[in-house]
N, C-alpha and C positions, 0 to 999 in steps of 0.2 A: 841118334837113336830114334827108332820108330817104335812107338807104343801102340799096340793093338788092343783096343777096348772091346768089350763084349757088345754084341748087338742088343740094344735096349728092347725089353719086353714089357708090355703093359699087362697088369692084372686088374681085374675088377670083380670084387665079390658082390653077390646079390644080383638083382635084376631079374627080369622075366616074371615079375609078380604084379599083382594089383596092390595099389596103396590108396589110402584115404586122401581125399582132397586136403591140401595144405600140410601134408606130412612128408617126411624125408623118405626117399626110395631105398635107403640102406645100401647104397652103392659106394664102396670105398675103392678109390683108384690108387694103385701103387705100382712099383716097377722092380726089376731084377737087379739094378745097379746098387751096390751097397757101399761103394767107396767114393761116392760123389753125388752131386745133385742130379735131378732129372726134371725134364720139362714135358708137359702133356698138352696136346691139343684135344679139346673136347668139343665135338660137333653134335648139335642136337637136330634131329630131323623128326618130322611128324609132330602132332600136337601143337598146331599153330596157335592155339589159345591157351598155351601153358606159360606160366610165368615162374620165375625163381632162378633161372639160369639162361644165359644167352644162347644163341644158335651156334656161336663160334667163339670158344673161350680158350685161353691158355693159362695153364697153372704151373707154377714153378714150385718144386718140392725140394727140400733139403735132403741130405743123405738119410736114406731109410725112411723118409716121410711118406704120408699117404694123404689123400684128399677125399672128403665125403661130399658127394653131390648134394646140394642144399634142398630144402623143402620145395615141393612143386605145387603150384596152385592151378586148378582147372577152372577157367572162367566160363565154361559152358555147362549145359545140363546133360551132356552125353560123355561117355568114357573117352579119354584121349590116350592114344598109344604113342609113346615117345621112345625113340631109339637114340642112344648115345654111341658115337664112334670115337674111340679113344686111341690116339696115335702117340707113342712114346718117343722121346728124344733124350739122348745123353746131353747133359748141360754142363760139360766140364769147364767151359769158360764162364759159367755162372752169369750169363747175361740174359736179356729178354728177347733174344732172337734165335733163330735156328741155324745161323751161320756157324759152320764148323761143327755143328751138332750131328751126331749119327742118329738116323731115324730107324724106328722099328715098324713091324707090321701092326696095322690098326686092329683093334678088337671092337666088337659091338655088344652092348647090353640093352635090353628093352624093358620098359616098365609101363604099366597101364594105370593112369591116374583117374580114379573114379570121380564123378561130380558130387557136389553136395547132395544129400538126400532131399528129394521132393516129398514132403510129408503128406501130400494129398489134402483133401478137404473132407470134413465131416458135417453132418447136418442133422437137424436144423434147430434154430432158436425155438424155444417153446415157452408158453405161459401156462402156469398151473395154479389151481387154488391151493391154499396151504394144506399140507398133508397129502398132496397128490403124488402120483407115480409117473415119472417121465416116460415118454415113448422111447424105444430103443434108438440109440444114436447110430446112424448108418454111414456108410462110406459113399460120398458123392463123387469124388475122384480118387483113384488109387494112388498110393505112395509109389515112388520109384527109387530104386537103389539096389545094391548087391546084398543078398542075404539079410533081408529086413526082419526086424522084430519091433514089437509095439509095447508101449506102456501108456495107459490112460491116467490122466491126472485131473484133479479138481481143485477149485479155489472158491472161497466165499468172500474174497477181497475185491477183485476186479478181473478184467479179461486178460491181464498181462502178468500179474504178480500173485504171490501167495499160493502157488500150485504145489500140491503134494501128490505122490503116487497113490493110486488106488490098488490095494492088495488084490492080486489075482486077475486084474483087468489088463490082459495082454493080447486080446484078439484084435482083429481089424475093425470090429464093431463092439459096442458096449451098451448094455441095458442097465441103467442106473436103478437101484432099488428105491422104492418109496418107504415111508412117507418123507417127502422133502418139505422142510419148514422154512427155508430161507433161500433167497436168490443165489444160484450157484453157477459157476462157469466150468466147462469141461473142455479138455483138449486131448489129442492123441500124439504122443511123441514117437517118432519113427527113428530107428537106429539101424545103421548099416555096419555089418561086421566084415572086414576085409582081411583075409589071411590071419584070422584070430585077433585082429586089432579092431577095437570098437571105434568107429568114426564118430564125429560129433553128432549127438542126437539133435533132431530138428522137430520142434512142435508144430502141429497144424494150427491154423486159426481157431480160436476158441469159439464155442457156442454157449449161449446164455439160456439158462432155465430160470425165468422170472417167476417169483411167487407173488401172485396177486392177492396179497393179504388184505383182509377187510375187518374193520372194527365196526360193529353195527350201531354203536352209540347207545344212548339210553333215553327213555321217555318217562313222563310223569302224567298223572291224571286220575289216580284213585279217587273215587267220590261216591256219594250216596245221593240218589234222587228219589222223589216220590214217583209212584206209578204214573206213566205217561208224561213224565217231566222232560226237561231239556238238559242234556249233559253239558258241562263246561268243555272247552277245547282241551284236547290231549296234546301236550307240549313236548318239545325236544329239549332235554337238558344237555345232551351231547350229540352233535351231528355225527353221522357215520363218516369214516375215513377209509381209504383203500388205495391200491396202486393204480386204479383206472377211474373211469367216470362213474359217479355214484348216482343211483336211482333208488326210489322207495316204493313199497307197496304195503298198505295197511291191511291187516286181517282181523277177523273177529270170530268168536264162537260163544255159545251160551252154556257150555258144560264145564269150563275150567281152563287153567293155563296149560294143562296137559291134554286138552281136547283136540278135536279135528278142526283145523283152521280153514276159513273161507275168505278169499280175497274180496275186498270191498271195491266195487267198481268206481273208478275215478279217484280213489284215495291214494295219490302218489306224491304227496308233499311231505316235507319234514314234520309237519303237524297235521292233526286231523280233528275236525269238528263233527262229532256224531249228530245225527238229526234228532229233532224233537220227537216226543211221543214214544220214548223207550218204555217198554212194558215188561221186559225181562232183564235180569242181571246179565251183563254182557262183558266179555273179556276181549282185550285188544292187544296186539303186538305190531311192531313195524319191521318189515323185512327190508334189509338194505342189500343192494347189489352193486358190486364193483365190476365194470366191464373194461377189459384191457386186451387189445388186439383180438377181439372176437371171443375171448374167454370170459365168461360171466361167473362170478363167485358170490355166494350169498351167505348171510348170517342174520339172526333175528335178535331184536332188542329184548329187554325185559318185558314182562306182561303187566298190564294195568287192568283194573276192574271198575266198572260202573255198576254199583249195587242199586237195584230197584227195590225200594221199600214198599212192598205191597201190603195193604191192610184191608180186611173185611170187617164190617161192623157186627156181624153175628145177628142173632134174633132174640128179642125179649118178648115176654108174654105175661098176661094176655089182655085183650080188651075186657073192660069190666063195666057193669051197670050197677050202681049202688043206690040204696035208698037213703043211707045216712051220709056221713062225711068222711069215712075212713076206708080208703081203698086197700086191697090186699097188696102185699109187696110184689114188685115186678121181678121175676126170676129170669134166668138165662135159659133159653131154649136151645140156641146154637151159639157156641162161644165165638168171640171175635178171634181173628187170626192176623198175624203180621210178621214181617221179616225181622223187625226189631223188638224192643221192649214195649209192651202194650200199656197204655194208660186210658182212663175213662173220664167222661164228663157227662152227667145227665142234664137234660134240658127240658123246659116246660113251655107250653103254649096254650092259650085259651082262644086262639084265633082259628087255626085249622091244622090238619095233619102235616102241612108242609111249610107254613109260614108262622112268623111271630114267635119263634123260639128264643129263649134266653137261658143262660146257665143257672143251675140250681146250686147255690153255695154249699160247698162241702160234699156234694153228691158225686163222688169219684170212684165208687166201687163197681164191681161187676154187676151187682143187683142194687135195687133201690126200693125203700119202703116209704111211700109218700106220707106226709103228716095228715092227721084227721081234721083238716080244715077245708075240705073241698066243698064248694058251694055251687060251682058251675062245671059244665063239661070241660074236661082238661085233657090235653094231649102230652104224652111223654115220649122221649127218645133218648138213646144213649150214644 
C-alpha cells in the first residue's frame, strides 16, 4: 500500500514589524499537517548582532503544535533587520533528521529589532544660593529611538535613587521652578514606543543642582564706653558654616541695626577689634560668604552695638565778688547733658581755676549754695 501524504506547508503569523529590544517578535510557526508531527528548519539571515535564536535551527513539533520565535536582543545602537526563512517537513518517522521526510516550500518573515533607547545627555550641574531659581536644563546630545517621549524626574536623595516624576515635565528641555532650598538631582527619562508597545524607559545621566547653603553664625560685643574710649573685641560665638569656602567682612554704621552698612577696610576675620577713639555710638555686623564653584552666597550675623556715653558738663554761674562771707547760690545756666543717667559732684579749690580741686561732701545737686564761711578767694566747679 502506498500512502500519499499532503505536501507540508508552513505558516507564520506576525512578522514585518518593529519590536523593542529584548522582546519577542510575536511570530508563531505552525503547519498544515494535523495527523502527525512536523519538523521545521528556521534560518536567520541579516541582523548579525542579534541574539536569541541561532542562524540555523530545527524545531520538532507534535501534532497540531506551534513554535514561538523567542525574544531577540539587539547588541548594537542601530536597528537590525532580521529575516527568518521557515522550511516545513513532514516528520512521520518522528526522528531528528529529514530522511524520508517530505519537504515543503519555504516562507519568509521579517522583523526589525530596535536598539535600546539612547537617552542623550542634559546639562549642566549648577550651584545656587538657597532659594535660587535654576537655569533651564538644556539638551547637550539628542536622544535616539523610535517614537520618543520624555519624562523629567527629580530626587533629593542622590544621583541614582529616589527619583519621582515631575508633573507636566515632558519636553526635551526643562526649566525647574524656584525657589530651590535643598540640593536636588534631575534627569530625563526617554521612552520609545514601537507598534503601541512601550519599550524599556532609559534615564539620562543626572545633573546636580547644589544648594550652597550658608549659616552666618553669631557675634557678641554689646558694650558702653566713654566718649573717645576703646571698645573691647567683638567676638564670634558661632562661626559661619556653608557648602563652600567661608570668608568674612565686618560692616558698621552709626544709625542703627536697620541702617545703611559700610564695609570696614581690612576687617575680614572671624572677630573684630574696633579702633580706639570712638566718639559716636556705632553698630556692627559680620557678613559671611560661602563660595562654591564660583558661586558666592552671603548672609549676615546679628547686630551688636558699642554705645558711646557722651556727657557735657553744662554751665554754672556766676563769678561773684563779696564783701562778707556768704556767696549767692550757684545756679544752672546751661544744663549738663549725657547719654545715660546724670549725677553731679561739686568741687572747691582755693588754688586756681584749674588745680587744687577737691570734692565738697554732700554737694551732689544740679545747683549749690556755698556756706557763709568764705574768707579767701575760692573757685567752684560742678
